[in-house]
C-alpha positions as CSV (number, residue, x, y, z in Angstrom):
1,M,0.0,0.0,0.0
2,L,2.8,2.4,0.9
3,V,4.6,1.7,-2.4
4,L,1.4,2.2,-4.5
5,T,0.8,5.4,-2.6
6,R,4.3,6.6,-3.4
7,W,3.9,5.8,-7.1
8,R,0.6,7.6,-7.2
9,M,2.2,10.7,-5.6
10,E,5.1,10.6,-8.1
11,L,2.6,10.4,-11.0
12,R,0.5,13.2,-9.6
13,A,3.6,15.4,-9.0
14,M,4.7,14.8,-12.6
15,L,1.4,15.8,-13.9
16,R,1.4,19.0,-11.8
17,A,5.1,19.9,-12.3
18,R,5.6,20.4,-16.1
19,E,9.4,20.5,-15.8
20,R,9.4,16.9,-14.5
21,A,7.2,15.7,-17.4
22,V,9.1,17.6,-20.1
23,G,12.4,16.8,-18.6
24,L,11.5,13.1,-18.4
25,A,10.4,13.2,-22.1
26,L,13.8,14.7,-23.0
27,L,15.7,12.2,-20.8
28,L,14.1,9.0,-21.9
29,P,15.7,8.7,-25.4
30,G,19.1,9.2,-23.9
31,L,18.5,6.7,-21.1
32,F,17.2,4.2,-23.7
33,F,20.2,4.3,-25.9
34,S,22.6,4.3,-23.0
35,S,20.8,1.3,-21.6
36,V,21.1,-0.5,-24.9
37,F,24.7,0.4,-25.3
38,G,25.5,-0.6,-21.7
39,S,23.8,-3.9,-22.2
40,F,25.8,-4.6,-25.3
41,M,29.1,-3.6,-23.7
42,A,28.4,-5.6,-20.5
43,Y,27.7,-8.8,-22.5
44,A,30.6,-8.4,-25.0
45,G,33.0,-7.3,-22.2
46,V,32.2,-10.2,-19.9
47,R,32.2,-12.8,-22.6
48,G,35.6,-11.6,-23.9
49,A,37.0,-11.6,-20.4
50,E,35.6,-15.0,-19.7
51,A,37.3,-16.3,-22.8
52,H,40.7,-14.8,-22.3
53,H,41.1,-14.0,-18.5
54,P,38.4,-15.7,-16.5
55,D,40.2,-15.1,-13.2
56,M,40.0,-11.3,-13.8
57,V,36.2,-11.2,-14.3
58,M,35.2,-11.2,-10.6
59,P,37.7,-8.5,-9.4
60,L,37.0,-6.3,-12.4
61,L,33.3,-6.5,-12.0
62,S,33.7,-5.8,-8.2
63,L,35.8,-2.7,-9.0
64,I,33.2,-1.4,-11.5
65,A,30.3,-2.1,-9.0
66,T,32.2,-0.2,-6.3
67,G,32.9,2.8,-8.5
68,V,29.3,3.0,-9.6
69,G,28.0,2.7,-6.0
70,V,30.3,5.4,-4.6
71,S,29.5,7.8,-7.5
72,W,25.8,7.1,-7.0
73,M,26.1,7.9,-3.3
74,L,28.0,11.1,-3.9
75,S,26.0,12.3,-6.9
76,P,24.3,15.1,-4.9
77,L,27.7,16.5,-4.1
78,L,29.5,15.8,-7.4
79,A,26.7,16.6,-9.8
80,G,24.0,18.4,-7.8
81,V,21.6,15.6,-8.9
82,A,20.3,12.9,-6.6
83,L,20.1,9.8,-8.8
84,S,17.8,8.1,-6.3
85,E,15.3,10.0,-4.0
86,S,15.4,9.9,-0.2
87,H,11.7,10.1,0.3
88,D,10.3,12.4,2.9
89,V,8.6,10.1,5.5
90,S,7.9,12.7,8.1
91,R,4.2,12.7,7.2
92,L,4.0,9.0,7.9
93,L,5.8,8.9,11.3
94,H,2.5,9.4,13.3
95,F,1.1,6.1,11.9
96,P,1.8,2.9,13.8
97,L,4.3,1.6,11.3
98,P,7.9,0.4,12.0
99,L,10.6,2.6,10.6
100,R,12.1,-0.3,8.7
101,T,8.8,-0.8,6.9
102,L,9.0,2.9,5.7
103,V,12.6,2.4,4.6
104,A,11.7,-0.8,2.7
105,A,8.8,1.0,1.0
106,S,11.1,3.8,0.0
107,L,13.6,1.4,-1.5
108,V,10.9,-0.4,-3.5
109,G,9.4,2.9,-4.6
110,N,12.8,3.9,-6.0
111,L,12.7,0.9,-8.4
112,L,10.6,2.9,-10.8
113,Q,13.2,5.7,-11.0
114,P,14.4,6.3,-14.6
115,M,18.1,5.5,-13.7
116,V,17.1,2.3,-12.0
117,L,14.9,1.1,-14.8
118,A,17.7,1.9,-17.3
119,A,20.1,-0.3,-15.2
120,L,17.8,-3.4,-15.3
121,P,18.6,-4.4,-18.9
122,V,22.3,-4.0,-18.2
123,L,22.1,-6.3,-15.3
124,A,20.1,-8.8,-17.3
125,S,22.7,-8.7,-20.1
126,L,25.5,-9.1,-17.5
127,S,23.8,-12.1,-15.9
128,L,23.3,-13.7,-19.3
129,A,27.0,-13.3,-20.1
130,L,28.1,-14.7,-16.7
131,S,25.9,-17.8,-16.9
132,R,27.2,-21.0,-18.5
133,S,23.8,-22.5,-18.6
134,L,20.2,-21.1,-18.8
135,A,19.4,-22.6,-15.4
136,A,22.0,-20.3,-13.8
137,V,20.6,-17.1,-15.3
138,P,17.9,-16.4,-12.7
139,F,20.4,-16.9,-9.8
140,A,23.0,-14.7,-11.5
141,L,20.3,-12.0,-12.1
142,G,19.3,-12.3,-8.4
143,G,22.8,-11.7,-7.3
144,S,23.1,-8.6,-9.6
145,L,19.8,-7.3,-8.3
146,L,21.0,-7.6,-4.7
147,S,23.9,-5.3,-5.6
148,L,21.5,-2.8,-7.1
149,I,19.2,-2.9,-4.0
150,F,22.2,-2.3,-1.8
151,L,23.2,0.6,-4.0
152,L,19.8,2.2,-3.5
153,A,19.9,1.5,0.2
154,A,23.4,3.1,0.5
155,A,22.3,6.1,-1.6
156,Q,19.4,6.5,0.8
157,V,21.8,6.5,3.8
158,S,24.1,9.0,2.2
159,G,21.1,11.3,1.3
160,L,19.9,11.2,4.9
161,V,23.4,11.9,6.2
162,L,23.7,14.9,3.9
163,H,20.3,16.1,5.0
164,G,21.2,15.8,8.6
165,L,24.5,17.7,8.1
166,T,22.9,20.5,6.1
167,R,20.5,21.3,9.0
168,R,23.5,23.0,10.6
169,R,24.6,26.0,8.8
170,R,28.3,25.5,9.7
171,Y,28.4,22.1,8.2
172,Q,26.4,23.3,5.2
173,D,28.9,26.1,4.5
174,L,31.9,23.8,4.9
175,A,30.3,21.3,2.6
176,V,29.7,23.9,-0.1
177,F,33.4,24.8,-0.3
178,L,34.6,21.2,-0.1
179,V,32.3,20.2,-2.9
180,I,33.5,23.2,-5.0
181,G,37.1,22.3,-4.5
182,L,36.4,18.6,-5.2
183,G,34.5,19.6,-8.4
184,F,37.4,21.8,-9.5
185,L,39.9,19.0,-8.9
186,M,37.7,16.6,-10.9
187,S,37.5,19.1,-13.7
188,M,41.4,19.0,-13.8
189,A,41.3,15.2,-14.0
190,P,41.3,15.0,-17.9
191,I,44.4,17.3,-18.1
192,V,46.2,15.1,-15.5
193,F,45.1,12.0,-17.3
194,F,46.5,13.1,-20.7
195,S,49.6,14.6,-19.1
196,G,50.9,11.3,-17.8
197,G,48.4,10.5,-15.1
198,A,47.0,7.7,-17.2
199,R,50.0,5.6,-16.5
200,F,49.7,6.0,-12.7
201,L,45.9,5.5,-12.8
202,G,46.3,2.3,-14.9
203,G,48.9,1.0,-12.5
204,A,46.6,1.7,-9.5
205,L,43.6,0.0,-11.2
206,R,45.7,-3.1,-12.1
207,G,46.9,-3.3,-8.5
208,L,43.4,-3.2,-7.2
209,V,42.2,-5.9,-9.6
210,S,45.2,-8.2,-9.1
211,S,45.1,-7.9,-5.3
212,D,41.2,-8.2,-5.3
213,L,41.0,-5.7,-2.4
214,V,37.5,-4.7,-3.7
215,A,36.3,-8.0,-2.3
216,F,35.8,-6.1,0.9
217,S,33.4,-3.6,-0.8
218,P,29.8,-4.3,0.0
219,F,28.8,-2.9,-3.3
220,A,30.5,-5.9,-5.0
221,W,29.1,-8.8,-2.9
222,G,26.0,-9.3,-5.0
223,V,28.0,-9.1,-8.3
224,R,30.4,-11.7,-6.9
225,A,27.5,-13.9,-6.0
226,A,26.3,-13.5,-9.6
227,V,29.7,-14.7,-10.9
228,H,29.6,-17.8,-8.7
229,A,26.0,-18.5,-9.7
230,G,26.9,-18.3,-13.4
231,R,29.7,-20.8,-12.9
232,G,27.5,-23.2,-11.0
233,E,29.2,-22.7,-7.6
234,A,26.2,-22.9,-5.3
235,L,27.9,-22.7,-1.9
236,A,29.9,-19.6,-2.8
237,F,26.8,-18.0,-4.4
238,L,24.8,-18.5,-1.1
239,G,27.7,-17.1,1.0
240,W,28.1,-13.9,-1.0
241,A,24.3,-13.5,-1.4
242,A,23.9,-13.8,2.3
243,A,26.6,-11.2,2.9
244,Q,24.9,-8.9,0.5
245,G,21.5,-9.4,2.2
246,A,23.1,-8.6,5.6
247,A,24.6,-5.4,4.1
248,I,21.2,-4.4,2.8
249,A,19.6,-5.0,6.2
250,A,22.4,-3.0,7.9
251,A,21.9,-0.1,5.5
252,A,18.1,-0.2,6.1
253,A,18.7,-0.2,9.9
254,A,21.0,2.8,9.5
255,S,18.4,4.6,7.4
256,A,15.8,3.9,10.1
257,A,18.0,5.3,12.8
258,L,18.8,8.4,10.8
259,I,15.1,8.9,10.1
260,E,14.4,8.6,13.8
261,R,17.0,11.2,14.6
262,I,16.3,13.7,11.8
263,H,12.5,13.7,11.6
264,R,11.9,13.5,15.3
265,G,14.1,16.4,16.1
266,E,17.1,14.8,17.9
267,L,19.7,16.5,15.6
268,D,20.9,20.0,16.6
269,L,19.5,22.5,14.1
270,G,22.1,25.1,14.9
271,G,21.7,28.5,16.4
272,G,21.1,31.7,14.6
273,N,23.6,34.5,14.4
274,R,22.9,37.3,16.8
275,E,24.3,40.3,15.0
276,D,23.5,43.9,15.7
277,T,21.5,45.3,12.8
278,G,21.3,49.0,12.0
279,R,19.0,51.0,9.7
280,A,19.3,49.8,6.2
281,V,20.6,52.3,3.7
282,M,20.3,51.5,0.0
283,R,23.2,53.2,-1.9
284,L,22.2,52.4,-5.5
285,P,19.5,54.7,-6.9
286,G,16.1,53.7,-8.3
287,R,14.0,50.6,-7.9
288,I,16.3,48.4,-10.0
289,G,19.2,49.7,-8.0
290,A,17.5,48.8,-4.7
291,L,16.7,45.3,-5.9
292,L,20.2,44.8,-7.2
293,E,21.8,46.0,-4.0
294,K,19.5,43.6,-2.0
295,D,20.6,40.7,-4.1
296,L,24.3,41.7,-3.8
297,R,24.0,41.9,0.0
298,V,22.3,38.5,0.2
299,A,24.9,37.0,-2.1
300,W,27.8,38.3,-0.1
301,R,26.4,36.6,3.0
302,D,25.7,33.3,1.2
303,P,28.7,30.9,1.1
304,A,27.3,29.2,-2.0
305,T,27.4,32.5,-3.9
306,K,30.9,33.1,-2.7
307,A,31.7,29.7,-4.2
308,T,30.1,30.8,-7.4
309,L,32.5,33.8,-7.5
310,F,35.4,31.5,-7.0
311,L,34.2,29.3,-9.9
312,S,33.6,32.3,-12.1
313,C,37.3,33.0,-11.8
314,A,38.6,29.5,-11.8
315,T,36.6,28.3,-14.9
316,P,38.4,30.7,-17.4
317,L,41.7,29.8,-15.9
318,F,41.0,26.1,-16.3
319,W,40.1,26.4,-20.0
320,L,43.0,28.7,-20.6
321,F,45.2,26.0,-19.1
322,V,43.6,23.4,-21.4
323,F,44.4,25.6,-24.4
324,T,47.9,26.3,-23.4
325,R,48.6,22.6,-22.7
326,T,47.1,21.4,-26.0
327,S,48.2,24.0,-28.5
328,G,51.0,25.9,-26.7
329,G,48.9,29.1,-26.6
330,V,45.5,30.7,-27.1
331,S,44.4,31.0,-30.6
332,P,42.1,33.9,-31.6
333,S,39.3,31.5,-32.2
334,G,39.9,29.8,-28.9
335,L,39.7,33.0,-27.0
336,L,36.4,34.0,-28.6
337,M,35.0,30.5,-28.0
338,L,36.0,30.8,-24.4
339,A,34.4,34.2,-24.1
340,M,31.2,32.7,-25.5
341,L,31.2,30.0,-22.9
342,V,31.9,32.5,-20.1
343,G,28.9,34.6,-21.2
344,A,26.6,31.5,-21.5
345,S,27.4,30.6,-17.9
346,A,24.7,33.2,-16.9
347,F,22.2,30.4,-17.4
348,G,21.1,29.1,-14.0
349,N,18.0,30.3,-12.1
350,A,17.0,34.0,-11.8
351,F,15.1,33.4,-8.5
352,G,17.6,30.9,-7.1
353,L,18.7,33.2,-4.3
354,E,15.1,34.0,-3.2
355,G,13.8,30.7,-1.9
356,K,11.0,31.3,0.6
357,G,11.6,35.0,0.3
358,I,10.1,35.1,-3.2
359,A,6.7,36.1,-1.7
360,L,8.2,39.2,-0.2
361,L,9.9,40.0,-3.5
362,F,6.6,39.9,-5.4
363,G,5.0,42.0,-2.7
364,F,7.1,45.0,-3.7
365,P,5.3,47.6,-5.8
366,V,7.8,47.2,-8.7
367,E,7.1,46.4,-12.3
368,R,8.0,42.8,-13.1
369,W,10.4,43.7,-15.9
370,R,12.4,45.8,-13.4
371,V,12.6,42.7,-11.1
372,L,13.9,40.6,-14.0
373,V,16.4,43.2,-15.0
374,A,17.7,43.5,-11.4
375,K,18.1,39.7,-11.2
376,N,20.0,39.7,-14.5
377,L,22.3,42.5,-13.3
378,S,23.1,40.7,-10.1
379,G,23.9,37.6,-12.1
380,F,26.2,39.7,-14.3
381,A,27.9,41.1,-11.2
382,L,28.6,37.6,-9.8
383,R,30.2,36.7,-13.2
384,L,32.1,39.9,-13.7
385,P,35.3,38.5,-11.9
386,G,35.3,35.6,-14.3
387,L,35.1,38.0,-17.3
388,A,37.9,40.1,-15.9
389,T,40.0,37.0,-15.3
390,L,39.4,35.9,-18.9
391,L,40.4,39.3,-20.3
392,A,43.5,39.6,-18.1
393,M,44.8,36.1,-19.1
394,G,43.8,36.8,-22.7
395,A,46.0,39.9,-22.7
396,L,48.9,37.8,-21.6
397,L,48.4,34.8,-24.0
398,A,46.7,36.4,-27.0
399,P,46.9,39.5,-29.2
400,S,45.6,42.5,-27.3
401,A,43.5,43.6,-30.3
402,L,41.2,40.6,-29.6
403,L,40.2,41.8,-26.2
404,P,37.3,44.1,-27.3
405,A,36.0,41.3,-29.5
406,A,36.2,38.8,-26.6
407,A,34.4,41.2,-24.3
408,T,31.7,41.8,-26.9
409,V,31.2,38.1,-27.4
410,A,30.9,37.5,-23.7
411,L,28.4,40.4,-23.2
412,C,26.2,39.4,-26.2
413,T,26.1,35.8,-25.0
414,F,25.3,36.9,-21.5
415,L,22.4,39.1,-22.6
416,V,20.8,36.3,-24.5
417,A,21.5,33.7,-21.8
418,A,20.0,36.0,-19.1
419,G,16.9,36.6,-21.2
420,A,16.4,32.9,-21.7
421,D,17.0,32.2,-18.1
422,N,14.1,34.4,-17.1
423,Y,11.7,32.1,-19.0
424,A,13.3,29.0,-17.5
425,S,13.0,30.4,-14.0
426,I,9.3,31.4,-14.5
427,L,8.1,28.3,-16.4
428,F,10.2,25.7,-14.5
429,P,10.9,27.2,-11.0
430,M,13.2,25.6,-8.5
431,V,11.0,24.3,-5.7
432,G,12.3,25.2,-2.3
433,P,12.3,22.4,0.3
434,R,10.2,22.9,3.4
435,P,12.2,24.1,6.5
436,G,13.9,21.1,8.1
437,H,13.0,18.7,5.4
438,N,15.2,16.8,3.0
439,P,16.4,19.0,0.1
440,Y,16.9,15.8,-2.1
441,G,13.4,14.4,-1.6
442,G,9.9,15.0,-2.6
443,S,9.0,17.9,-4.8
444,A,12.3,19.6,-4.4
445,A,14.1,16.7,-5.8
446,G,11.9,16.8,-8.9
447,G,13.2,20.2,-9.8
448,R,16.8,19.1,-9.3
449,G,16.6,15.7,-11.0
450,L,18.0,14.4,-14.3
451,G,14.9,15.8,-16.1
452,A,15.6,19.3,-15.0
453,A,19.3,18.8,-16.0
454,A,18.1,17.8,-19.5
455,L,15.8,20.7,-19.7
456,G,18.6,23.1,-18.7
457,A,20.8,21.6,-21.4
458,L,18.0,22.3,-23.9
459,F,17.7,26.0,-22.8
460,F,21.5,26.3,-22.9
461,A,21.6,25.0,-26.5
462,A,18.8,27.4,-27.5
463,T,20.8,30.2,-25.9
464,L,23.9,29.4,-28.1
465,V,21.7,29.2,-31.2
466,V,20.1,32.6,-30.6
467,A,23.4,34.3,-29.7
468,S,25.2,32.8,-32.7
469,P,24.4,35.7,-35.1
470,F,25.9,38.3,-32.7
471,V,28.9,36.1,-32.0
472,F,29.4,35.8,-35.8
473,L,29.4,39.5,-36.2
474,A,32.2,39.8,-33.7
475,W,34.0,36.9,-35.4
476,L,33.6,38.2,-39.0
477,P,36.5,40.8,-39.1
478,M,38.9,38.1,-37.9
479,L,37.7,35.6,-40.5
480,L,38.0,38.3,-43.3
481,E,41.3,39.5,-41.9
482,R,40.0,43.0,-41.8
483,P,40.4,44.2,-38.1
484,W,39.1,47.6,-38.9
485,L,35.7,46.1,-39.4
486,W,35.4,45.7,-35.7
487,L,34.7,49.4,-35.4
488,S,31.2,48.7,-36.9
489,S,30.6,45.0,-36.2
490,L,31.1,45.1,-32.5
491,P,28.6,48.0,-31.9
492,L,26.1,46.2,-34.2
493,A,26.5,43.0,-32.3
494,L,26.0,44.7,-28.9
495,A,22.9,46.6,-30.3
496,G,21.4,43.4,-31.7
497,A,22.0,41.5,-28.5
498,A,20.5,44.3,-26.4
499,A,17.4,44.4,-28.6
500,V,16.9,40.7,-28.3
501,Y,17.4,41.0,-24.5
502,A,14.8,43.8,-24.3
503,M,12.3,41.6,-26.3
504,L,13.0,38.6,-24.1
505,V,12.6,40.6,-20.9
506,A,9.3,42.2,-22.1
507,G,7.9,38.8,-23.0
508,A,9.1,37.2,-19.7
509,A,7.5,40.0,-17.7
510,R,4.1,39.3,-19.3
511,V,4.5,35.6,-18.6
512,L,5.5,36.3,-15.0
513,E,2.4,38.5,-14.5
514,R,0.2,35.7,-15.7
515,R,1.9,32.9,-13.8
516,E,2.8,34.7,-10.6
517,P,0.3,32.9,-8.4
518,D,1.3,29.5,-9.8
519,L,5.0,30.4,-9.4
520,L,4.6,31.3,-5.8
521,Q,2.7,28.1,-5.1
522,R,5.4,26.0,-6.8
523,V,8.4,27.7,-5.1
524,L,6.8,27.7,-1.7
525,G,5.8,24.0,-2.0
526,E,2.1,24.7,-1.6
527,A,1.0,23.1,-4.9
């Protein structure tokens, strides 16, 4: 009954939140092809390994299962997307139900998640490749499914741990900067890989496989049971399957304990800052200036926004490092392409900093187009250090005559991206989690899931398409080898981008006026 109720709630939420339905429609073709490709690779890879190195099959599959499990658990930190939802069970705690029953219902409810459904054909293909007879296929599939169930249980534990930590502002701020640093290090991994790190990484992986240290990983126990089942080794299959079942039970018990502590108020919520506040003085003139200054003040006090400032500076440095490592310098085309990417980074969420304060924002007697312009200006202010870093490094590594063209390309792309972001923020708002509840569960997770990521990629691509004529105008004098044409092409590009931005803002303001009640209900979680 709990599982059916959960599935009905998911279906109702999808019908109510159009970003989930549209995002899912965009995501399904990619998941389908990735599932087919993964199934083919799993079958061909395991069959080939069984034919040439059968003793390496079990350690290699154990290593792959461990890597997938760890990345699945850390997906909210590494990608900002929870691949499996930690459902909000706070509304069910007053019923006379054991906590382990709620945990089990949540695990079964996750079986209909798109990523889980896409993994099932891969597991079936893997089980078929491991089995030396048709009678062994069901047992091999059962072992593989045990690994998948433990992966979901472990992801649920990690989601609850993250939720418990984020209830304290100190841990939340620390986690933001740690994740930003980890993400930047991971972005450097391709450069390290192609600069000689592949040799070290290959040696480390060979050492793990040959020593079979991954046998101690609980993510691999079900897969190891599947390997033994495929070879007809019943006793070893039962042993590893029992170990995997015990790991699942332990993860479920940990989830139940965390739910007990989090949702019944035993975790410290942290104390508020007691700072003396004086009379607010707005230094920027006009209504747009007041809204802009408000956003800048809020951004300065938010650690996540400070991390955005760091990334806005680090991203151009990263790509400049890539260009210098691959080609020995920055070509004119490379600098203009990088400027376009920096400008397109404005795409995000115009109302992302508001959260529950969006009701107060819309209570101001200000025209809605002014609100949107102020939001776009605050976004530009947060990305201004990144643009300055790009121009400063470009002055050192590229001809200085390209700097006006690079700045024009970045500004034109930013204007179009900001105008498109207004529509995305109004039509597909980011739902704020209720105070004290899981930010990776319920309706909030729907706005942050893979469907929302696919929808964001679609808007990003549309931004690049709309901005391409203005980028081409800035690029044309370089292609024609007539630098003096920049005197006319750059002002034309800026004027055209400004005109498009004005039309986008005017249209978004009309959409916002029509959808303002629905937007408030969605963001506040009342719909």
